[in-house]
Backbone bond lengths (Angstrom), bond angles and torsions (degrees), N, CA, C in turn:
res aa  C-N    CA-C-N  psi(-1)  N-CA   C-N-CA  omega(-1)  CA-C   N-CA-C  phi
1 M - - - 1.449 - - 1.546 111.64 -
2 K 1.311 116.63 -26.78 1.475 120.21 179.37 1.528 111.89 -54.83
3 Y 1.315 118.98 -39.11 1.408 123.94 -173.16 1.508 114.77 -93.60
4 Q 1.294 118.57 -22.46 1.472 120.66 -179.35 1.518 111.00 -63.80
5 G 1.285 115.34 125.38 1.432 120.41 178.25 1.547 113.93 81.16
6 S 1.312 117.46 -3.62 1.453 121.33 177.15 1.543 109.48 -80.55
7 S 1.263 118.37 141.20 1.449 123.85 -178.00 1.535 110.18 -62.60
8 G 1.331 114.70 131.47 1.454 119.96 176.34 1.508 114.52 92.18
9 F 1.319 119.12 -11.98 1.466 121.40 -178.16 1.517 111.21 -98.51
10 N 1.312 116.00 141.63 1.431 120.86 175.93 1.511 107.69 -126.89
11 I 1.343 116.81 122.06 1.461 123.07 -179.84 1.506 108.57 -111.60
12 M 1.302 116.10 123.26 1.472 122.54 -174.99 1.560 108.35 -92.73
13 D 1.312 118.07 164.74 1.451 124.32 179.54 1.484 114.04 -57.96
14 D 1.370 117.16 -30.73 1.466 121.18 -179.62 1.504 112.38 -83.17
15 G 1.352 119.24 1.46 1.466 123.27 178.87 1.490 112.67 95.64
16 S 1.293 120.24 -5.10 1.455 123.42 177.28 1.555 109.73 -59.98
17 V 1.309 113.96 143.76 1.474 120.60 179.80 1.516 107.56 -127.17
18 R 1.356 115.17 133.95 1.461 119.05 176.20 1.547 106.66 -132.69
19 Y 1.333 114.03 144.50 1.459 120.55 179.89 1.487 110.38 -125.36
20 L 1.329 117.07 102.92 1.473 124.86 172.16 1.544 114.30 43.44
21 G 1.277 118.48 32.63 1.438 120.95 -178.46 1.507 114.90 71.23
22 Y 1.354 116.04 0.35 1.453 120.67 179.49 1.535 111.80 -79.44
23 W 1.350 114.01 -46.42 1.480 116.96 177.73 1.513 107.38 -148.52
24 G 1.325 114.21 162.44 1.462 120.11 179.97 1.534 111.92 -158.65
25 L 1.301 113.02 138.39 1.503 118.95 170.01 1.495 105.18 -107.50
26 D 1.321 114.85 89.97 1.472 116.50 -174.56 1.528 112.60 -135.28
27 R 1.320 118.78 -11.89 1.457 118.91 178.76 1.519 107.09 -88.36
28 S 1.282 118.97 135.17 1.462 127.96 177.11 1.529 113.14 59.85
29 T 1.303 118.34 18.54 1.470 121.66 -178.48 1.540 110.67 -92.32
30 S 1.308 113.77 132.39 1.506 117.96 176.79 1.535 107.84 -149.69
31 R 1.326 115.67 160.66 1.415 121.27 177.05 1.513 110.69 -91.01
32 I 1.317 115.55 146.16 1.455 124.45 170.03 1.508 105.79 -117.37
33 G 1.305 116.33 100.60 1.452 119.94 -173.36 1.525 110.71 70.02
34 N 1.315 116.05 -152.12 1.471 121.41 -178.37 1.525 113.86 -92.91
35 E 1.310 116.19 -20.62 1.495 120.33 -168.25 1.514 114.81 -109.34
36 L 1.332 118.59 -20.02 1.464 119.49 -173.37 1.533 111.97 -115.94
37 L 1.311 113.17 147.73 1.470 123.44 171.78 1.507 109.88 -112.05
38 S 1.305 116.64 149.54 1.431 120.63 177.09 1.576 105.65 -126.56
39 T 1.309 115.97 137.64 1.454 120.24 174.18 1.539 109.75 -156.22
40 Y 1.297 117.36 155.13 1.445 119.67 175.83 1.564 109.20 -73.56
41 I 1.302 115.78 140.84 1.472 120.04 -177.48 1.520 111.62 -58.95
42 G 1.298 117.51 -40.02 1.467 119.58 178.58 1.509 113.80 -62.85
43 D 1.336 116.84 -39.55 1.439 120.34 175.94 1.519 112.16 -66.84
44 F 1.320 114.36 -37.59 1.481 118.84 175.11 1.514 111.12 -61.17
45 A 1.339 115.80 -47.33 1.458 121.60 -176.39 1.527 110.01 -63.37
46 E 1.318 118.02 -35.96 1.468 120.99 -179.71 1.516 111.52 -80.87
47 G 1.296 119.61 -29.25 1.453 121.74 -172.33 1.538 115.10 -95.14
48 V 1.284 118.32 -25.33 1.480 123.24 -174.17 1.516 109.15 -109.12
49 P 1.332 118.78 123.21 1.445 120.41 -178.98 1.540 110.70 -65.69
50 F 1.353 116.01 147.40 1.450 123.03 -174.09 1.536 111.51 -52.38
51 E 1.326 119.39 -37.52 1.456 121.51 -177.36 1.560 111.26 -64.98
52 E 1.308 118.66 -18.02 1.456 121.74 178.54 1.528 111.49 -90.35
53 W 1.259 118.98 -15.67 1.481 122.89 -174.67 1.525 112.00 -54.96
54 P 1.383 121.95 -45.07 1.458 119.64 -179.81 1.501 113.08 -57.17
55 H 1.312 119.00 -36.50 1.448 120.99 178.35 1.521 110.54 -61.74
56 W 1.307 116.32 -47.34 1.511 121.36 -178.15 1.553 108.92 -69.02
57 K 1.314 118.41 -37.10 1.466 120.43 -177.92 1.499 112.81 -60.27
58 Q 1.314 117.62 -35.55 1.492 119.75 -177.63 1.540 111.39 -68.39
59 Y 1.320 118.16 -14.54 1.450 121.44 179.98 1.544 113.21 -111.04
60 A 1.309 116.67 4.53 1.470 121.58 -178.63 1.559 108.73 -69.88
61 V 1.335 114.61 136.19 1.453 121.46 177.36 1.546 108.40 -135.35
62 E 1.328 114.73 161.73 1.456 120.03 172.33 1.524 107.68 -63.50
63 P 1.319 116.20 143.32 1.493 118.78 179.04 1.556 107.75 -65.09
64 P 1.316 115.73 147.93 1.453 119.35 176.65 1.529 109.94 -69.25
65 S 1.306 115.61 155.09 1.494 120.14 176.53 1.484 109.75 -64.62
66 L 1.331 115.22 161.49 1.466 118.99 175.95 1.509 112.21 -59.54
67 E 1.340 117.05 -38.03 1.454 122.43 178.15 1.514 110.48 -60.89
68 A 1.311 118.54 -46.79 1.471 121.88 178.93 1.506 111.75 -65.94
69 R 1.323 119.16 -29.47 1.467 120.29 -178.68 1.503 111.15 -72.10
70 K 1.342 117.13 -26.30 1.493 122.25 -176.54 1.534 111.55 -77.44
71 R 1.341 117.54 -13.35 1.479 121.63 179.48 1.476 113.53 -73.21
């Protein structure tokens, strides 16, 4: 929600986030349902600047089980 409607940010249907060509979380990013995003930690570390990490950390959760993902 932080980025939706903010100037310079582009949020794609798969949950990818880009900011003015400066940074982007777009490799290996996908949605799990309507509320969760999934991405590889290495892609996150390469795509999101360190100063943005605290924002993302406050929303980090354990990945859902395979059974829950099938629902």
